[in-house]
C-alpha positions in Angstrom: 6.2 57.6 -198.2 5.4 56.4 -201.6 2.5 56.6 -203.5 1.5 53.3 -202.3 1.2 54.0 -198.9 0.4 57.4 -198.9 -3.1 55.9 -200.8 -2.9 52.8 -197.9 -1.9 55.8 -194.9 -5.1 57.1 -196.2 -8.3 54.5 -196.0 -6.8 53.3 -193.6 -7.5 56.9 -191.5 -10.9 57.6 -193.1 -12.7 53.3 -192.6 -11.3 54.3 -188.8 -13.0 58.1 -188.9 -16.1 56.0 -190.5 -15.0 53.3 -187.8 -15.4 55.8 -185.0 -18.2 58.2 -185.7 -20.6 55.0 -186.7 -19.6 53.3 -182.9 -20.2 57.0 -181.2 -23.0 57.8 -182.9 -24.7 54.7 -182.0 -23.7 55.0 -178.5 -25.6 59.0 -178.8 -28.6 57.3 -180.0 -28.5 54.9 -176.9 -27.7 57.6 -174.8 -24.7 56.1 -173.6 -22.2 57.4 -172.3 -18.9 57.7 -175.1 -15.3 59.6 -173.7 -12.9 58.2 -176.0 -11.1 60.4 -178.2 -10.7 59.1 -181.9 -7.2 59.0 -181.4 -7.8 56.7 -178.9 -10.0 55.2 -181.2 -7.1 54.2 -183.3 -4.4 53.3 -180.4 -7.2 50.3 -179.6 -7.0 48.7 -182.9 -3.3 49.3 -183.4 -2.2 47.7 -180.7 -1.5 44.8 -183.2 -0.3 47.0 -186.8 -3.4 46.6 -189.1 -5.7 45.5 -187.1 -8.6 47.2 -188.5 -8.1 45.2 -191.7 -9.6 42.1 -189.4 -13.3 44.3 -188.7 -16.3 43.1 -190.4 -19.4 41.4 -189.2 -18.8 37.5 -190.0 -18.2 35.9 -186.5 -14.9 35.5 -186.8 -13.8 39.8 -187.9 -12.8 41.4 -184.6 -15.1 43.7 -183.2 -14.8 46.7 -180.8 -17.1 46.3 -178.0 -17.6 46.9 -174.0 -16.4 44.5 -171.6 -19.1 45.4 -168.7 -22.6 46.4 -171.6 -23.3 48.0 -168.3 -21.1 50.8 -167.9 -21.0 53.8 -170.7 -17.6 53.9 -173.5 -15.0 54.5 -171.2 -11.4 53.2 -171.6 -11.2 50.8 -168.9 -14.8 49.1 -170.6 -14.1 48.8 -173.7 -11.9 46.0 -175.9 -11.9 44.4 -179.6 -12.9 40.8 -179.7 -14.2 38.7 -182.6 -17.5 39.1 -183.0 -18.8 35.7 -182.0 -17.5 36.5 -178.8 -19.0 39.8 -178.4 -23.0 38.3 -179.6 -22.2 36.1 -176.7 -21.6 38.3 -174.5 -24.2 40.8 -175.1 -26.6 37.7 -174.8 -26.0 36.8 -171.6 -26.3 40.4 -170.9 -30.3 40.2 -172.4 -30.6 37.5 -170.4 -29.3 38.8 -167.1 -31.7 42.0 -167.7 -34.3 40.1 -168.3 -33.7 37.7 -165.2 -34.3 40.6 -162.9 -37.0 42.7 -164.6 -39.0 39.1 -164.2 -37.9 38.9 -160.3 -38.7 42.8 -160.0 -42.7 42.3 -161.6 -42.9 38.8 -159.3 -42.1 40.9 -156.0 
């Protein structure tokens, strides 16, 4: 491994470790179940080589998200999708939750 490859490997590790810690801590703060190890997290991002480089905050960037927003962060309930698709899915979930709350209060 040459110096450039070594630097890239260290950068990759630091960025993925930080993404993992932020996601795990946000789940804990929101009292959501978290059952994903760091190695599993890395495997999810590395389905395609260097996929993690496409993560970010623009609508085209990739984000780590839950499939079913009512369930916790487990391997069978997470995926990596574009931020735009994630926000649409979360918006649907929020609208459904609000609709359920309105029905309960109207009874």
